[in-house]
VOPAZA-723558 format. One record per residue (C-alpha): x, y, z. Coordinates in steps of 0.02 Angstrom, whole numbers, plus 50000, padded with zeros to 5 digits. Example, Ala and Ser with C-alpha at 12.3 -4.5 7.8 and 13.67 -1.06 7.14 Angstrom:
residues 2
506154977550390 506844994750357 
//
This chain:
residues 366
563055226256762 562355242456705 560345244156744 558925249956608 558745267356646 556895268356713 555865282556665 554045289056690 552835282356604 551905297656531 550275303356593 548695300656495 546925309356490 546285297756576 547685295356718 547575314156752 545665316956756 545955299756901 547235310056992 546095325756986 544485314957036 543805324656894 543005317156714 544055314556546 542825326956455 543265340856608 545195338556582 544865338456392 543965356656393 545245363456511 546275361756331 544845363556202 543585373056266 544065382256415 542495393456431 541465379356496 542525378656660 542945390256813 544665399456808 545145390756957 544465373356880 545655376656724 546895383156812 547115367556933 546955355656780 548385363456678 549745363056837 549395347956879 549605341956684 551365351856698 551655343856870 551165323856786 551855328656618 550455325656530 550555335756364 548785339256301 547645330456169 548335320156036 548165330255892 548125318555780 546685306655887 545685323555880 545985326255710 545075307355700 543485309155810 543385328755710 543705329055547 544635343555567 546455345955553 546475365855609 547345369755477 547295381155288 548325373855160 549395385555046 549635379354876 550905387254767 551605380754614 553545386554660 555045380854784 554655384954966 555665398154974 554835407754835 553425410154974 554905420655076 555775428954914 554665435054824 553795453054890 552085450054826 552085431954885 552715437655045 551255450055063 549905437455028 550615423855151 550675438455271 548875439755249 548265424055261 549155420455389 548465433555500 546695429355437 547195412455511 547785419155680 546215426555699 545165411055668 546355401355792 547055389455645 548645385555566 549355386155408 550185373455295 551365375555141 551015363055008 552575369354875 552475360654721 554035366454595 553755369454431 553555356654311 553465343154432 552015331054422 552045321454591 550575328454695 550545316254824 550855331654932 549005339554906 548505321854930 549355318955118 549045337255180 547965337855330 547075352255298 545305358355310 545405368955145 546585373855010 546975394254955 547655390854796 549195405254758 549175410054557 549315393154451 549275387554300 547525380954234 548235365454165 549395362054345 548995343754404 549275351554583 547635361454563 546765344954482 547115336354641 546505350054768 545105352254655 544805333454685 544705334254866 542885337354963 543595351655067 543485370555011 544395378954903 544895398354837 546085401554712 547125418254725 547355427554567 547375412854435 546605400954366 544665405454357 543935390754385 541805389254365 541165388354529 542575390154652 542785403654762 544325419354703 545255434354750 546025447654676 545945463054558 545295467154388 546805464554300 545995471654131 545265485354185 546955488654294 548265486354135 547095495554011 547455510254148 549245510254124 549215508153963 548285524253927 549425530754024 550715526953902 549775531353747 549285548553828 551325553553824 551445549153662 552235530153652 551925521353519 553385511953516 553635498953657 554185482053734 553585470053856 554205459553983 553135446754059 553195432854164 553115414954122 551455410354012 551515393654015 552435378454110 553745375453992 555035384954013 555095399653865 556765411653914 556405422953748 555195429853644 553355425753644 552605423153487 550505429153467 549955410953471 550875408253646 550205425953711 548405421453652 548545401053746 549405407453922 549135395254057 549165410454164 547585418454128 548265434554243 549735434854111 548695430753966 547435444254028 548755458654031 549565454353886 547625455853778 547345472053859 548975478653813 548565473753637 546935480953635 547335497453697 548865499753585 548035492753443 546765506953455 548135519553466 548615512553284 549905501153357 550285481753273 550385471053422 551115457953299 552545472253284 552695473053485 554095463653551 553675453153704 554945444653774 554525431153946 555535425354083 555035410554174 556015412654323 555455426854426 556985438954476 557735456054462 559105447454373 557975439654260 557155455154217 558685462754163 559215450254056 557505451153987 557605470653954 559355466153881 558725453053743 557225465353713 558695481353687 559905474453607 558455466753459 557425480553455 558355497853517 557035508653446 555875506553589 555325519653681 554395511453845 554685495753929 552955488053996 553245478454142 552075463154221 552885464954360 553665476954476 554985462654487 555445462854299 555595483354304 556675483154434 557935473254339 557325482754175 557815498754253 559645492154305 559775487154125 559385503154057 560615513154176 562025500054122 561865503553966 562285523054004 560055529153965 559155536054088 557285533754150 556215539454105 557225554053982 557955538153861 556535526953908 555105523254005 554775507254128 553345502854206 552685487854332 551305477954396 551145477754596 551525489754696 552875481854803 553865493454925 555385493554829 554415499354686 553885512154775 555595517954825 556195519354647 554705527054607 554115517854469 552795520954377 551695506354399 549855497554462 549555496054609 548695481554718 548595477054903 549085461954924 549045458855103 547305461655099 547325447354961 547955436455063 546795438455214 545335442155103 545565424055039 545825414655203 544225424455279 543435414855137 543945400955150 543645400855325 541855404755311 541525391755167 540275383255251 539045396955273 538885399555070 537985388354951 538605397154813 540375402554765 541025420054798 542265430654685 543015445154772 543985459854664 544955471154749 545595488454712 546895494854609 547545510954600 548855517954438 550355525854535 551155536554417 553035537954491 554585544554416 555045532554299 553595537254141 553715550954034 553535555153845 554725548653727 556045556353655 555965565853495 557115558253355 557965573253341 558145571853532 558925555353517 560045558953393 560765577053457 560605570353644 559525583453768 
//
């Protein structure tokens, strides 16, 4: 006859305190407020806890008591893997994690795939505040975050009145890049941009879609390009803009293919991200053309891969962006008014931009 297995009853805070002959507050302080105990007493508490199998204070009970979860929520309306795949997102995530480490709090990822309307993950998240990373202004997850009575910091987009935000001056940075191309002599340009709205559009983006884009970073960069090139005499309505819903090198290549098939006379491809630009370069070379002798390509972000490729791009400090957002969120209780942190950018001229070839050079070769 089999006898039931006997297991030792798990020690509790009360039983550990009784074993040691101290108060339950003393045991709790050994874990949560070690500065309140002498090193010898804390060592004795922890050693006895290990011997008796006490796992430490229940974090759920502690959060109910203190009304603090001890974690920061990061909302990104992408699949979870995007945070570890996209170089700019990785930099922001690392910076935010560093800020959390410094403050001794955890980081809780709250992914929400594009087009998904279920916001339960936001309401279920046990966090003390949210960092929202680059979402459209009409995203339901953003509305769900803002409905919760916790601090919120937005990274990049959107701009929400009364909410803290961290990001670069996209307009000024894009104007610098556009002026570089104008000064080189480019007037026949094409643009590859990231998604403009939650609905999928893998094709040309008409003016109305550009003007009504729900991703204000892309809207701002396109508007800055339009303003600068129109000053140089270019009719922006004639400039082809190709949009891609997914953000990858392969999508950048396919976008460049679509644009160049329809507009082979462009002399420069202006990409609103380095990822798209790296794909564009691959497609240009696949066609047997040279960068920049036959076609100029520029990006935006300044990721490591772009630096290695010599890409002309706008560099922004993505790691510092995440760190600044974390610090801003964790200090929210000390402020009564919202704060906006504008990070510096730098136009880095690489080896992928040059003056356009003349019609004679294009016809007869170098």
